[in-house]
C-alpha positions as semicolon CSV with decimal commas, in nm:
position;residue;x (nm);y (nm);z (nm)
1;X;6,812;0,799;25,073
2;X;6,989;0,977;24,819
3;X;7,154;0,808;24,542
4;X;7,550;0,709;24,577
5;X;7,720;0,760;24,244
6;X;8,096;0,699;24,294
7;X;8,311;0,584;24,563
8;X;8,430;0,937;24,629
9;X;8,091;1,012;24,794
10;X;8,144;0,695;25,001
11;X;8,348;0,782;25,349
12;X;8,451;0,525;25,589
13;X;8,687;0,777;25,783
14;X;8,979;0,504;25,756
15;X;8,764;0,220;25,832
16;X;8,555;-0,070;25,653
17;X;8,280;-0,249;25,708
18;X;8,425;-0,535;25,857
19;X;8,718;-0,373;26,036
20;X;8,991;-0,457;25,783
21;X;9,190;-0,230;25,595
22;X;9,042;0,104;25,467
23;X;9,182;0,070;25,016
24;X;8,971;0,146;24,742
25;X;8,901;-0,233;24,656
26;X;8,706;-0,254;24,990
27;X;8,534;0,078;24,981
28;X;8,431;-0,041;24,627
29;X;8,277;-0,358;24,740
30;X;8,121;-0,236;25,078
31;X;7,957;0,026;24,832
32;X;7,794;-0,227;24,664
33;X;7,709;-0,475;24,931
34;X;7,530;-0,110;25,105
35;X;7,352;-0,032;24,756
36;X;7,247;-0,407;24,686
37;X;7,130;-0,449;25,036
38;X;6,964;-0,082;24,965
39;X;6,770;-0,212;24,722
40;X;6,661;-0,513;24,865
41;X;6,491;-0,369;25,156
42;X;6,327;-0,073;24,957
43;X;6,183;-0,231;24,673
44;X;5,837;-0,358;24,611
45;X;5,921;-0,684;24,302
46;X;5,588;-0,764;24,330
47;X;5,494;-0,448;24,153
48;X;5,620;-0,633;23,875
49;X;5,388;-0,951;23,908
50;X;5,111;-0,863;23,684
51;X;4,738;-0,878;23,840
52;X;4,633;-1,160;23,660
53;X;4,912;-1,369;23,760
54;X;4,903;-1,198;24,131
55;X;4,514;-1,386;24,125
56;X;4,650;-1,709;23,960
57;X;4,860;-1,732;24,275
58;X;4,599;-1,642;24,509
59;X;4,368;-1,921;24,374
60;X;4,635;-2,174;24,458
61;X;4,642;-2,080;24,783
62;X;4,394;-2,206;25,089
63;X;4,149;-1,965;25,226
64;X;4,346;-1,876;25,523
65;X;4,655;-1,769;25,338
66;X;4,467;-1,602;25,110
67;X;4,318;-1,460;25,377
68;X;4,658;-1,336;25,527
69;X;4,803;-1,275;25,178
70;X;4,513;-0,993;25,174
71;X;4,699;-0,817;25,451
72;X;4,973;-0,714;25,324
73;X;4,921;-0,419;25,097
74;X;4,637;-0,276;24,915
75;X;4,683;-0,381;24,614
76;X;4,658;-0,755;24,723
77;X;4,352;-0,661;24,909
78;X;4,241;-0,577;24,613
79;X;4,338;-0,814;24,375
80;X;4,236;-1,094;24,638
81;X;3,966;-0,967;24,632
82;X;3,837;-0,910;24,316
83;X;3,982;-1,291;24,194
84;X;3,777;-1,455;24,494
85;X;3,538;-1,694;24,382
86;X;3,342;-1,876;24,663
87;X;3,233;-1,702;24,962
88;X;3,064;-1,854;25,280
89;X;2,914;-1,553;25,479
90;X;2,756;-1,575;25,841
91;X;2,374;-1,458;25,789
92;X;2,320;-1,312;26,100
93;X;2,090;-0,982;26,126
94;X;2,360;-0,762;26,196
95;X;2,554;-0,824;25,859
96;X;2,312;-0,710;25,664
97;X;2,459;-0,328;25,708
98;X;2,764;-0,414;25,566
99;X;2,663;-0,645;25,284
100;X;2,712;-0,333;24,986
101;X;3,100;-0,295;25,165
102;X;3,129;-0,705;25,157
103;X;3,015;-0,764;24,776
104;X;3,198;-0,439;24,648
105;X;3,540;-0,609;24,735
106;X;3,382;-0,960;24,645
107;X;3,272;-0,858;24,319
108;X;3,328;-1,217;24,157
109;X;3,104;-1,442;24,312
110;X;2,974;-1,705;24,189
111;X;2,932;-1,966;24,510
112;X;2,816;-1,854;24,780
113;X;2,661;-2,003;25,112
114;X;2,469;-1,779;25,345
115;X;2,449;-1,986;25,722
116;X;2,283;-1,847;26,011
117;X;2,297;-2,018;26,407
118;X;1,981;-2,090;26,531
119;X;2,026;-1,879;26,808
120;X;2,039;-1,574;26,576
121;X;1,799;-1,401;26,414
122;X;1,836;-1,390;26,000
123;X;1,906;-1,161;25,754
124;X;1,564;-1,072;25,578
125;X;1,416;-1,066;25,222
126;X;1,551;-0,715;25,178
127;X;1,925;-0,853;25,265
128;X;1,871;-1,115;24,993
129;X;1,748;-0,908;24,721
130;X;2,052;-0,720;24,789
131;X;2,279;-0,992;24,726
132;X;2,111;-1,091;24,423
133;X;2,124;-0,786;24,269
134;X;2,540;-0,793;24,355
135;X;2,545;-1,204;24,280
136;X;2,395;-1,194;23,919
137;X;2,644;-1,455;23,829
138;X;2,580;-1,693;24,104
139;X;2,612;-2,044;23,973
140;X;2,619;-2,241;24,307
141;X;2,390;-2,120;24,605
142;X;2,355;-2,253;24,967
143;X;2,131;-2,125;25,217
144;X;2,093;-2,280;25,591
145;X;1,889;-2,157;25,883
146;X;1,771;-1,813;25,750
147;X;1,418;-1,793;25,915
148;X;1,344;-1,405;25,819
149;X;1,357;-1,508;25,448
150;X;0,972;-1,573;25,259
151;X;0,902;-1,581;24,933
152;X;0,967;-1,212;24,848
153;X;1,349;-1,290;24,926
154;X;1,284;-1,602;24,673
155;X;1,093;-1,407;24,399
156;X;1,447;-1,143;24,415
157;X;1,658;-1,449;24,436
158;X;1,497;-1,640;24,109
159;X;1,486;-1,308;23,891
160;X;1,803;-1,175;23,947
161;X;2,000;-1,492;23,940
162;X;1,901;-1,703;23,637
163;X;2,227;-1,867;23,577
164;X;2,210;-2,082;23,902
165;X;2,293;-2,438;23,834
166;X;2,311;-2,593;24,200
167;X;2,059;-2,450;24,455
168;X;2,041;-2,596;24,817
169;X;1,864;-2,460;25,144
170;X;1,762;-2,618;25,503
171;X;1,607;-2,446;25,821
172;X;1,411;-2,217;25,601
173;X;1,060;-2,075;25,605
174;X;0,946;-2,000;25,260
175;X;0,772;-2,202;25,099
176;X;0,624;-2,346;24,747
177;X;0,593;-1,990;24,628
178;X;0,967;-1,955;24,657
179;X;1,112;-2,288;24,548
180;X;0,825;-2,268;24,205
181;X;1,016;-1,905;24,149
182;X;1,354;-2,124;24,117
183;X;1,208;-2,335;23,910
184;X;1,049;-2,147;23,676
185;X;1,306;-1,867;23,645
186;X;1,643;-2,036;23,680
187;X;1,697;-2,303;23,309
188;X;2,008;-2,384;23,389
189;X;1,976;-2,558;23,714
190;X;2,146;-2,878;23,756
191;X;2,137;-3,000;24,141
192;X;1,853;-2,894;24,387
193;X;1,865;-2,986;24,742
194;X;1,558;-2,962;24,973
195;X;1,604;-3,007;25,376
196;X;1,293;-2,957;25,670
197;X;1,141;-2,620;25,425
198;X;0,911;-2,521;25,719
199;X;0,719;-2,298;25,514
200;X;0,458;-2,545;25,390
201;X;0,267;-2,669;25,701
202;X;-0,089;-2,644;25,544
203;X;-0,081;-2,916;25,271
204;X;-0,442;-2,781;25,156
205;X;-0,361;-2,441;25,078
206;X;0,025;-2,516;24,915
207;X;0,033;-2,498;24,641
208;X;0,214;-2,798;24,443
209;X;0,564;-2,754;24,304
210;X;0,656;-2,868;23,947
211;X;0,989;-2,836;23,750
212;X;0,886;-2,553;23,540
213;X;1,160;-2,458;23,289
214;X;1,382;-2,622;23,503
215;X;1,231;-2,958;23,370
216;X;1,509;-2,986;23,090
217;X;1,851;-2,910;23,295
218;X;1,802;-3,073;23,642
219;X;1,990;-3,416;23,681
220;X;1,955;-3,411;24,069
221;X;1,670;-3,394;24,328
222;X;1,724;-3,481;24,715
223;X;1,453;-3,411;24,989
224;X;1,460;-3,477;25,322
225;X;1,244;-3,424;25,608
226;X;1,023;-3,207;25,475
227;X;0,681;-3,092;25,590
228;X;0,395;-3,164;25,397
229;X;0,646;-3,317;25,145
230;X;0,383;-3,414;24,943
231;X;0,346;-3,082;24,757
232;X;0,636;-3,196;24,576
233;X;0,466;-3,499;24,436
234;X;0,439;-3,320;24,052
235;X;0,832;-3,390;24,096
236;X;0,809;-3,792;24,073
237;X;0,634;-3,793;23,719
238;X;0,893;-3,543;23,584
239;X;1,207;-3,765;23,748
240;X;1,017;-4,054;23,562
241;X;0,963;-3,878;23,283
242;X;1,288;-3,702;23,194
243;X;1,621;-3,938;23,082
244;X;1,910;-3,721;23,163
245;X;1,808;-3,757;23,581
246;X;2,098;-3,961;23,718
247;X;1,895;-4,258;23,928
248;X;2,128;-4,253;24,202
249;X;2,084;-3,902;24,301
250;X;1,730;-3,913;24,301
251;X;1,654;-3,914;24,704
252;X;1,271;-3,896;24,844
253;X;1,265;-3,847;25,188
254;X;0,962;-3,692;25,241
255;X;0,802;-3,599;25,590
């Protein structure tokens, strides 16, 4: 739109915007109205908000509202992704090809949940390794129904995400080696929850599970519906020895 600089540039041919008398005063009033309307329609006032402030606004919104805001423009999409710290991810095998682009957008994730439906094939060790490399600042990780993840994937997670403070798994297929890797590498681990861990079917072959370097930081252990849960027996000794455990948080549901 061309810039209007004076009333002489504005010609209504004898009529005003509201059908009244064509006077110099009305012309100028109409000019101010039209120019103001043009500014309101064309100017993006949100561009004056710094990225840091925009990120704080997004953090006050619900997950659904954040998703809708990310569709407004490229800048909002970028800021919303960079300021998101919590993510829940469908862990079906088909998602593996999209993981690089997902974690390029969401590069600041510290709390991650991956979940796979029982009827689907889950992501594998390579996918978990990629996630652990892209999310080295994870403090909370929850994994459900990922039957294709083995000791190798858990070793990668333990080595790359040493800042983990909370770990929860359910209906997974790795075993004692994977658990020990986690407990030996994540020295800041405070909460451990294990349910239906299916990788320890042979109690004679499975190695015992101890607290490792996490012994001084763990405060809560929840074990439920385990196969050969006696592999976790050494934890009982540590729970009784260290005073940092909260009595009400330790639940032994060994199967």
